[in-house]
Backbone as a ProteinNet text record, in pm:
[ID]
protein_1_A
[PRIMARY]
MQAILYVGHGTRVKQGVDEAIQFIESIKQEIPVTIQEISFLELVEPDIVQGVGRCVEQGATQIAIVPLLLLTAQHAKEDIPLEIEKARQLYPHVQFTLGRPFGIHDKLIETIYKRIVEQQIEISHDAEVLLIGRGSSDTAVARDMQKISGFVRNKFGFHSVDACFLYGAGPAFQDALETIKKRDVKQLFIVPYLLFSGLLSRGIEKDIAALQFDRSRVVLCASLGYDDNVRQVLIERVQEVIK
[TERTIARY]
-697.2	-751.7	-700.8	-801.5	-777.4	-701	-599.2	-551.3	-506.6	-484.6	-450.4	-317.1	-214.9	-106.5	-140.8	-139	-135.7	20.6	60	185.5	232.1	266.7	279.6	422.1	427.3	563.8	695.8	640.2	761.6	832.5	872.8	932.1	1026.7	1139.2	1237.5	1129	1035.2	953.7	846.3	840.8	777.1	604.3	592.7	456.5	403.4	455.2	439.7	394	467.1	444.7	314.9	317.8	186.3	63.5	97.7	-53	-93.3	11	-27	-86.2	-30.3	-68.8	-207.5	-231.7	-368	-466.2	-425.2	-516.3	-540.5	-469.6	-483.3	-580.9	-545.3	-633.5	-759.5	-792.9	-929.6	-1004.6	-934.4	-964.8	-1029.6	-910.5	-917.6	-1089	-1149.9	-1247.8	-1365.6	-1349.4	-1460.7	-1430.2	-1337.2	-1311.7	-1342.6	-1422	-1447.2	-1322	-1237.9	-1130.1	-1041.9	-1043.3	-978.2	-851.1	-754.2	-600.9	-575.4	-566.9	-494.3	-356.2	-248.9	-133.9	-92.9	14.2	77.7	214.7	276.5	406.6	464.5	566.6	636.3	720	738.4	844.1	985.7	994.1	1126	1122	1229.1	1289	1189.4	1094.3	1026.6	1000.7	1000.8	963.2	853.5	769	785.7	789.1	888.8	879.8	785.4	799.3	680.2	689.2	815.3	831.9	815	831.9	829.7	658.9	603.7	436.8	396.8	441	376.2	390.1	504.1	512	415.8	381.1	309.2	143.8	135.2	19.9	3.2	103	99.6	109	201.3	158.8	15	-56.3	-216.1	-300.3	-233.1	-303.4	-339.2	-295.2	-301.1	-250.7	-359.2	-317.2	-339.5	-397	-410.1	-377	-320.2	-261.1	-286.6	-389.2	-381.1	-306.4	-222.4	-119.5	-192.9	-215.4	-250.7	-179.8	-87.2	-18.7	-88.3	-27.1	-85.6	2.9	-14	39.7	-47.1	-17	-129.7	-99.4	31.7	42	116.5	72.8	173.9	289.7	374.6	530.7	629.1	757.1	868.3	803.1	765.7	739.5	635.4	527.3	419	467	552.9	561.6	671.8	763.5	894	930.9	924.8	968	883.5	760.5	643.5	648.9	636	644.4	762.9	875.1	982.5	1023.2	968.4	931.7	809.1	732.8	598.7	680.8	766.3	844.4	955.9	1029.6	1112.6	991.7	859.6	792.1	716	715.4	675.2	743.1	882.9	991	999	958	973.7	825.5	737.7	581.3	546.5	562.4	523.4	366.6	308.7	176.4	89.4	134.1	56.9	15.8	-122.7	-132.8	-134.5	-58.7	-53.3	-132.7	-206.2	-255.1	-205.6	-191.1	-119.1	-234	-267.2	-388.4	-346.3	-424.9	-376.9	-342.2	-256.2	-227.5	-370.3	-379.1	-502.3	-536.2	-419.3	-430.4	-532.1	-583.9	-636.9	-790.8	-825.8	-978.6	-1053.7	-1168.2	-1236.8	-1234.3	-1243.8	-1252.1	-1112.5	-995.7	-890.1	-868.8	-960.8	-965.4	-999.8	-1146.5	-1234.9	-1158.3	-1041.9	-968	-857	-833.6	-723.3	-817.9	-945.8	-1021.1	-1043	-1073.5	-1092.4	-966.3	-832.5	-734.4	-741.7	-770.6	-776	-867.4	-1006.3	-1114.2	-1107.1	-1029.5	-1027.4	-901.6	-853.2	-745.9	-846	-968.2	-1069.5	-993.3	-971.4	-920.8	-1020.4	-1063.6	-1148.1	-1070.2	-1116.7	-1068.7	-1116.3	-1005.6	-1010.3	-1041.9	-1080.2	-1106	-1016.5	-853.4	-752.8	-664.3	-728.9	-633.4	-559.5	-453	-393.7	-344.3	-331.6	-295.7	-158	-57.1	54	34.9	49.4	31.5	179.8	225.6	356.5	378.3	416.4	425	548.6	546.2	656.7	778.9	715.4	821.2	849	923.4	973.3	1030.2	1134.3	1187.1	1116.4	970.5	860.7	792.6	791.2	743.6	589.3	528.6	384.7	350.2	405.7	364.9	342.3	474.1	423.8	278.8	278	167.2	19.6	24.4	-79.4	-112.6	5.3	-29.6	-94.3	-47.5	-95.9	-250.5	-307.6	-409.4	-487.6	-437	-514.1	-529.4	-419.5	-410.4	-530.2	-554.3	-658.3	-795.9	-804.7	-941	-966.2	-864.5	-881.8	-929.5	-867.8	-896	-1032.2	-1066.8	-1194.2	-1307.2	-1273.5	-1422.9	-1412.7	-1307	-1322.1	-1288.4	-1263	-1253.2	-1154.2	-1045.8	-921.3	-877.5	-780.4	-742.2	-636.3	-547.1	-424.9	-434.6	-398.5	-302.1	-204.8	-96.7	20	85.7	151.4	239.2	379.1	425.4	563.2	606.2	742.2	808.2	921.3	933.6	1038.7	1164.2	1152	1261.5	1225.9	1292.6	1253	1234.1	1122.2	1093.2	997	976.3	873	950.1	849	905.2	944.8	1047.1	1118.9	1047.9	1015.4	969.6	1056.9	1178.8	1265.5	1235	1224.5	1239.7	1094.3	973.5	858.8	853.2	920.2	978.2	1018.8	1124.1	1196.6	1103.4	1022.9	914.8	833	788.5	678.4	748.2	861.9	945.7	949.4	972.7	972.7	853.9	724.3	607	528.7	441.9	368.7	238.4	256.3	106.9	34	-110.9	-211.2	-255.5	-303.5	-320.5	-273.2	-182.8	-131.8	-157.5	-246.8	-236.4	-145.4	-79.5	20.9	-14.4	-44.4	-93.9	0.5	57.8	147.5	54.9	84.5	-5.3	64.6	56.6	128.6	29.2	55.2	-27.9	5.8	149.4	168.2	262	261.3	392.1	505.3	623	736.3	845.9	967	1096.8	1048.9	949.8	927.6	836.1	748.7	649	728.3	834.5	870.5	982	1052.7	1118.5	1056.3	936.7	846.8	821.1	786.9	744.3	863.4	1005.6	1104.3	1114.7	1138.1	1187.8	1097.5	955.4	879.5	893.6	910.8	920.3	1037.4	1156.5	1272	1256.8	1174.1	1156.4	1051.3	1004.6	925.7	824.7	732.3	636.5	536.9	469.7	360.5	243.5	190.2	108.3	-21.8	-58.6	-194.6	-208.3	-82.6	-62.3	-47.5	76.1	111.3	67.6	-44	-75	-32	31.8	91.3	-42.7	-92	-209.5	-161.5	-227.7	-203.3	-191.6	-96.6	-95.4	-235.7	-244.5	-392.7	-436	-320.5	-358.6	-437.7	-511.2	-603.4	-711.8	-773.5	-927	-1006.7	-1167.9	-1242.8	-1243.3	-1234.8	-1191.9	-1090.6	-968.3	-878.8	-888.2	-951.3	-1011.3	-1119.4	-1215.5	-1296.8	-1239.1	-1114.7	-1053.5	-985.3	-917.4	-846.2	-934.1	-1049.3	-1147.9	-1168.8	-1210.1	-1227.2	-1114.7	-1003	-879.6	-877.3	-912.7	-904.6	-1024.6	-1132.6	-1232.3	-1217.4	-1127.6	-1109.4	-1027.5	-951.1	-871.7	-911.1	-1024.8	-1067.6	-1224.1	-1241.9	-1373.7	-1376
-2839.3	-2736.8	-2603.7	-2490.6	-2368.2	-2267.1	-2198.2	-2086.1	-1970.5	-1859.8	-1744.8	-1697.9	-1639.3	-1586.7	-1450.3	-1366.1	-1192.1	-1153.4	-1112.3	-1059.6	-886.2	-850.6	-696.6	-669.1	-531.7	-490.5	-527.8	-448.5	-445.2	-296.2	-250.2	-116.1	-110.1	-36.3	6.1	66.3	138.8	235.8	151.3	152.8	85.6	100.6	219.3	264.1	234.4	218.2	143.7	-6.9	-59	-217.4	-223.6	-143.6	-155.8	-114.7	-18.7	19	-105.5	-171.8	-305.5	-404.2	-427.9	-551.1	-517	-418.2	-355.6	-364.6	-304.6	-322.8	-478	-551.6	-686.1	-767.1	-745.3	-803.5	-755.8	-645	-575.5	-665.9	-733.3	-777.3	-924.7	-995.5	-1116.5	-1140.3	-1019.2	-1052.9	-1084.6	-1012.3	-1080.6	-1179	-1268	-1395.8	-1522.2	-1606.9	-1705.5	-1796.6	-1797.6	-1890.5	-1869.5	-1999.1	-2038.6	-1993.2	-2027.8	-2009.3	-1884.3	-1778.3	-1649.8	-1593.1	-1593.1	-1537.6	-1428.8	-1363.8	-1241.9	-1258.8	-1208.6	-1216.3	-1074.5	-1075.7	-952.5	-993.6	-914.9	-956.3	-939.3	-801	-788.3	-678.3	-676.1	-598.8	-632.7	-707.3	-751.8	-907.7	-952	-1100.7	-1097	-1221.9	-1336.9	-1309.7	-1399	-1373.6	-1478.1	-1509.1	-1574.6	-1716.3	-1761.9	-1922.1	-1921.6	-1821.2	-1841.9	-1863	-1761.7	-1761.4	-1899.7	-1942.4	-2069.2	-2191.9	-2170	-2269.7	-2237.2	-2123.9	-2119.3	-2152.6	-2159.8	-2192.5	-2367.4	-2419.5	-2546.4	-2609.3	-2568.8	-2602.3	-2610.1	-2522	-2530.7	-2609.4	-2687.1	-2773.6	-2738.3	-2653.8	-2591.2	-2693.6	-2737.4	-2803.9	-2729.9	-2598.9	-2534	-2381.6	-2318.6	-2175.7	-2081	-1959.2	-1896.2	-1749.5	-1745.8	-1613.2	-1500.2	-1400.8	-1280.8	-1141.5	-1072.4	-973.6	-841.3	-771.1	-632.7	-514.1	-571.4	-486.9	-408.5	-268.1	-161.9	-243.5	-266.3	-293.9	-430	-501.6	-623.1	-571.9	-594.3	-565.4	-718	-673.2	-755.8	-865.5	-806.8	-844.7	-944.5	-908.6	-995.3	-1144.6	-1073.3	-1174.9	-1245.6	-1223.5	-1315.7	-1323.3	-1211	-1237.9	-1335.7	-1312.9	-1395.6	-1543.4	-1578.8	-1687.7	-1765.1	-1708.9	-1755.4	-1826.8	-1741.4	-1757.9	-1881.4	-1879.6	-2008.3	-2112.3	-2115.9	-2232.2	-2286.8	-2181.1	-2252.2	-2324.1	-2253.5	-2321.2	-2441.3	-2458.6	-2607.5	-2717.2	-2686.4	-2766.1	-2835.9	-2727.2	-2763.2	-2834.8	-2814	-2857.4	-2921.5	-3010.8	-3090.7	-3116.8	-3114	-3189.5	-3053.5	-2936	-2816.9	-2761.1	-2699.4	-2656	-2516.9	-2428	-2287.3	-2233.7	-2136.1	-2011.7	-1870	-1795.5	-1680.4	-1592.2	-1499.5	-1380.7	-1281.6	-1171.1	-1079.6	-962	-856.1	-723.7	-657.4	-551.2	-479.6	-440.6	-377.2	-346.7	-229.1	-189	-76.2	-80.7	-0.9	-41.7	65.5	72.6	188.8	287.9	170.3	205.7	291.6	250.2	310.7	458.8	454.2	580.5	682.4	620.9	704.6	763.1	648.9	702.7	811.8	813.6	897.7	1065.1	1078.6	1191.1	1234.5	1121.4	1146	1213.8	1176.7	1234.6	1363.9	1425.2	1566.1	1634.1	1594	1666.1	1692.4	1596.2	1610.1	1727.5	1771.2	1881.1	2018.2	2009.9	2108.1	2263.9	2238.7	2323.3	2335.1	2455.8	2439	2409.3	2344	2280.1	2386	2445.5	2525.3	2454.4	2509.7	2465	2414.7	2489	2437.2	2366.1	2313	2239	2117.7	2070.4	1960.9	1862.6	1734.3	1648	1587.3	1532.8	1449.8	1331	1218.8	1092.1	1042	995.1	959.6	805.6	717	562.3	535.1	421	391.1	364.5	284.9	265.1	124.5	91.8	-24	-30.5	-138.1	-161.7	-223.8	-253.9	-332.3	-212	-214.1	-103.1	-79.9	-196.1	-229.3	-121	-94.3	-45.5	94.5	163.9	294	298	205.8	183.7	196.3	91	123.3	227.1	326	470.3	558.5	559.3	641.2	605	475.7	442.9	519.2	472.3	542.6	698.3	741.9	904.2	946.1	880.5	876.6	881.7	782.2	753.7	874	912	1033.6	1144.5	1186.2	1279.3	1298.9	1199.1	1204.6	1185.4	1107.1	1092	1236.6	1292.6	1413	1550.7	1554.2	1677.6	1762.3	1702.4	1793.9	1820.8	1928.4	1991.2	1912.9	1819.7	1743.4	1641.4	1530.6	1416.8	1354.7	1373.1	1306.2	1201.5	1127	1029.6	1039.2	1008.1	1011.2	886.6	879.3	767.5	787.5	718.5	733.6	648	557.8	502.9	429	341	280.2	313.5	261.4	306.8	435.6	510.1	623	753.2	858.4	990.6	988.9	1059.9	1044.2	1155.5	1133.9	1242.3	1363.5	1344.5	1443.3	1537.6	1486.2	1511.7	1633.3	1574.6	1629.8	1791.5	1740.2	1845.5	1974.9	1943	2055.6	2111.1	2051.7	2084.9	2198.3	2127.8	2224.6	2356.1	2352.2	2492.1	2604.5	2551.4	2599.4	2674.6	2587.5	2638	2718.7	2800.1	2854	2800.1	2698.7	2625	2685.5	2696.3	2747.3	2670.6	2556.2	2456.4	2289.6	2270.3	2132.1	2004.3	1926	1822.3	1702.2	1677.1	1570.2	1466.2	1317.6	1241	1147.2	1071.4	971.1	845.2	724.3	621.4	517.7	551.1	439.1	375.4	262.9	191.4	272.4	265.6	265.6	391	430.6	532.1	475.2	513.3	470.5	550.8	526.6	616.2	668.3	607.8	675.7	806.8	802.5	899.1	1006.9	981.3	1098	1152.9	1062.4	1138.9	1252.9	1199.7	1283.9	1431.8	1387.4	1535	1626.4	1563	1651.8	1701.5	1655.6	1702.9	1827.4	1760.1	1900.9	2052.4	1971.5	2112.1	2202.3	2127.3	2181.6	2262.3	2253	2353.5	2474.7	2459.1	2584.4	2644.6	2545	2581.8	2674.4	2752.2	2807	2717.3	2690.1	2586.6	2591.2	2705.8	2743.3	2717.4	2676.2	2625.1	2485.2	2435.9	2294.5	2245.7	2133.6	2067.1	1932.7	1883.6	1761.8	1686.6	1596.6	1534.1	1385.2	1330.6	1214.5	1063.8	964.5	857.3	781.7	685.3	628.5	545.1	507.6	457.5	329.3	308	164.1	205	297.5	341.2	213.2	244.9	152.7	115.6	165.3	123.8	37.6	60.3	-25.1	-141.9	-129.3	-272.5	-357.1	-278.2	-367.2	-416.6	-366.4	-443.8	-563.2	-527.5	-666.4	-796.1	-744.2	-842.2	-901.5	-854.5	-901.7	-1014.6	-924.4	-1035.6	-1152.3	-1137.7	-1258.5	-1359.8	-1305.5	-1375	-1487.5	-1428	-1468	-1573.7	-1595.1	-1721.6	-1820.4	-1795.3	-1894.4	-1943.9	-1944.7	-1979.2	-2120.5
746.8	803.8	778.2	695.3	623.7	752.1	698.1	755.8	681.5	738.6	671.5	720.5	617.6	661.3	571.8	689.2	611	597.1	503.4	482.2	490.4	573.1	581.7	516.7	444.1	429.5	501.1	611.7	714.4	736.4	851.2	841.7	961.2	994.1	1086	1206.5	1129.2	1261.7	1314.7	1454	1530.9	1494.2	1503	1479.4	1349.1	1252	1130.5	1146.6	1209.1	1236.3	1317.7	1420.1	1526.5	1454	1356	1298.9	1183.4	1119.5	1030.1	1107.8	1252.1	1302.5	1380.6	1426.4	1468.3	1374.1	1241.5	1118	1090.4	1093.2	1052.7	1154.1	1304.7	1404.2	1409.3	1327.4	1337.5	1203.4	1107.7	1023.2	1026.1	1125.8	1165.5	1229.2	1302.2	1342.3	1256.2	1098.3	1005.9	918.5	958.2	872.6	918.9	862.1	959.8	952.6	992.4	972	1106.4	1160.8	1307.2	1307.1	1224.5	1231.4	1123.9	1208.5	1120.2	1171	1115.8	1156.8	1090.2	1128.6	1062.6	1051.5	926.1	915.7	831.1	792.7	714	642.9	505	411.8	438.6	542.4	566.2	698.8	761.6	878.5	986.1	1002.5	1092	1152.7	1233.9	1242.9	1283.3	1279.9	1185.6	1027.8	987.7	831.1	769.9	645.8	587.1	639.3	645.1	649.6	798.5	903.9	1039.6	1061.1	961.7	991.2	961.8	819.1	789.3	867.8	945.1	1074.1	1184.3	1206.3	1318.5	1308.3	1178	1099.2	1112.8	1067	1078.7	1205.4	1298.1	1436.2	1499.4	1431.7	1482.6	1420.4	1318.2	1262.4	1087.9	1029.9	901.2	804.1	713.4	566.9	452	458.8	379.5	426	359.4	397.2	276.3	309.8	205.7	254.8	153.9	174.5	112.6	233.1	168.4	202.6	64.4	95.7	103.5	175	222.5	143.6	1.4	-103.9	-170.8	-221.1	-293.1	-444.6	-500.4	-642.5	-654.7	-788.9	-805.2	-888.6	-811.6	-823.5	-789	-761.1	-751.5	-618.3	-519.4	-389.1	-445.9	-508.8	-533.5	-621.6	-736.4	-830.6	-828.6	-725.4	-717.1	-559.8	-458.3	-331.6	-267.8	-263.3	-155.6	-263.6	-366.3	-430.8	-379.5	-374.4	-325.7	-183	-109.4	52.9	45.8	-29.3	-35.6	-72.3	-168.5	-217.7	-120.5	-44.1	94.8	168.5	212.4	304.5	259.6	117.3	49.8	79.3	82.5	75.4	232.9	314.6	501.1	510.4	444.9	477.4	336.6	298.9	147.5	158.4	284.5	297.9	286.6	289.1	323.9	158.8	128.9	27.6	43.6	-42.6	-42.2	-179.8	-131.8	-214.2	-218.1	-323.5	-296.4	-332.6	-215.1	-297.7	-385.4	-425.6	-485.9	-416.1	-461.7	-418	-414.5	-349	-361.2	-498.9	-593.2	-739.3	-727.2	-858.1	-885.6	-852.9	-774.1	-685.4	-642.6	-690.4	-684.5	-524.2	-422.7	-308	-258.7	-340.1	-289.3	-370.4	-481	-536.1	-452.7	-393.7	-285.8	-162.7	-140.3	0.2	-67.4	-177.7	-211.8	-214.2	-254.9	-243	-117.9	-24.5	113.2	193	131.6	201.5	161.2	49.6	13.1	93.5	68.1	143	258	336.9	494.9	534.2	445.6	460.2	506.5	446.5	488.2	433.8	285.6	220.7	94.3	65.2	-76.5	-190.1	-274	-388.7	-496.7	-572.3	-674.4	-793.2	-874.1	-1048.2	-1083.8	-1051	-1124.3	-1032.1	-931.8	-847	-916.7	-894.6	-921.1	-802.5	-865.9	-749.3	-776.9	-690.5	-730.3	-618.6	-696.4	-614	-615	-471	-462.6	-414	-518.2	-503.3	-426.6	-387.9	-324.3	-423.3	-572.7	-669	-695.3	-790.6	-810.8	-939.2	-946.9	-1080	-1193.7	-1162.1	-1241.1	-1319.1	-1446.1	-1503.9	-1494.8	-1488	-1451.2	-1341.2	-1216.2	-1126.7	-1158.2	-1252.6	-1317.9	-1389	-1461.2	-1559.4	-1463.8	-1368.2	-1281.4	-1191.7	-1161.3	-1106.7	-1208	-1328.5	-1413.4	-1459.9	-1472.4	-1459.7	-1331.5	-1226.8	-1117	-1104.1	-1155.2	-1176.3	-1246.1	-1375.7	-1467.8	-1393.4	-1334	-1260.4	-1178.2	-1068.4	-994	-1069.2	-1164.2	-1233.3	-1292.4	-1374.8	-1431.7	-1332.9	-1213.7	-1138.4	-1048.4	-1027.1	-931.8	-996.7	-1121.4	-1191.9	-1155.3	-1111.2	-1127	-1214.9	-1233.3	-1343.5	-1382.8	-1312.9	-1363.3	-1222.7	-1264.3	-1155.9	-1228.8	-1173.7	-1219.2	-1071.1	-1133.8	-999.9	-1020.1	-912.4	-914.7	-833.7	-784.7	-727	-635.7	-515.3	-440.6	-475.4	-566.2	-626.5	-745.8	-844.9	-945.1	-1070	-1133	-1259.6	-1235.2	-1372.4	-1355.4	-1304.9	-1312.8	-1269.4	-1114.4	-1087	-968.1	-840.5	-757.1	-670.7	-632.5	-627.7	-624.6	-778.8	-876.1	-1018.6	-1013.7	-954	-958.8	-852.9	-737.3	-640.4	-723.6	-785.2	-871.2	-968.1	-1012.2	-1127.2	-1072.2	-948.7	-872.3	-797.7	-790.2	-757.6	-860	-991.5	-1129.3	-1171.3	-1141	-1174.6	-1106.8	-1124.2	-1050.7	-1036.5	-949.3	-906.4	-813.6	-848.1	-788.5	-664.2	-682.8	-574.9	-608	-537.7	-527	-417.2	-425	-344.2	-345.5	-260.1	-259.6	-179.7	-209.8	-143.5	-202.9	-53.4	-51.4	-57.5	-176.3	-191.5	-132.2	8.1	91.5	201.4	257.8	355.4	514.4	537.4	666.3	687.9	808.1	859.1	881.5	803	805.1	750.9	751.4	717.4	551.8	483.6	352.4	391.2	478.4	496	555.2	645.7	705.7	612.9	522.7	409.4	340.6	301.3	204.6	285.5	393	492.5	491.1	536.5	516.2	409.9	304.8	156.6	115.4	158.3	96.9	206.1	334.7	447	385.2	345.2	315.1	197.6	90.8	-3.9	30.8	137.3	201.4	126.8	58.3	-13.7	57.8	-3.4	60.3	69.8	207.2	246	207.6	172.3	94.4	-36.2	-104.8	-232.1	-270.1	-182.9	-194.8	-53.4	-51.4	47.4	47.4	182.8	182.4	267.1	185.3	259.7	348.2	425.2	475.4	366.9	395	345.4	341.5	247.4	233.9	386.8	460.1	586.5	566.6	692.1	704.6	749.9	615	660.6	634.2	639	609	472	356	244.1	222.4	254.3	264.2	332.8	458.4	502.8	441	393.7	270.7	168.3	93.6	-20.7	47.1	170.1	204.6	222.6	318.5	329.3	190.2	93	-42.5	-112.4	-95.5	-120.3	-32.4	82.8	165.8	123.3	99.3	47.7	-81.2	-165	-295.7	-262.4	-171.9	-167.7	-42	-4.5	90.7	46.4	-59.6	-130.1	-126.6
[MASK]
+++++++++++++++++++++++++++++++++++++++++++++++++++++++++++++++++++++++++++++++++++++++++++++++++++++++++++++++++++++++++++++++++++++++++++++++++++++++++++++++++++++++++++++++++++++++++++++++++++++++++++++++++++++++++++++++++++++++++++++++++++

């Protein structure tokens, strides 16, 4: 029997966990699979092995693991496969398939622009955009974010679109803030390329507020969140592994 195990990232902020669960519960309605469970990579239970156990208890013999991850990095390449291997040892009769992270997707490019437009500020001809990624030691993440930046710039005609990261490889968020301070920025939209409300989002807000930028020139937008575009991308990733 087919089952789906969704894997969220996990956060210490209850609101972030609740957002993820609510989003996944809404997705379940769209998927014609009886057994669908939720798990998390870290900080929140059930973890992946516990989630697999819940699926098996309901009769699952095939489990599709579907990560709620924006880009392919260590979590997708190493951490989740390691947990699947642990589950395989416990349940050798179960077949596992691992779905793809969201990746570079047109619908997510659209959501970035939507986050800017919803600020209801006229976008000037020399407007700039700064995307803030979570970050990773995997340099592929920095490359993917540069590609996303290029797509946003080319599609929507911004003067420039750059990416920085909260940690790991690639330009650092703190360095980007220092650069902004030194430059005469006419209009800059900052978009956190994150799914959920968590400590990272709060940290970004705090750091930007501390520098007391003119809010008419430096505009912090909402993170990607769980809008309809994100919803469609996740459904697409589920459908790929249950065909």
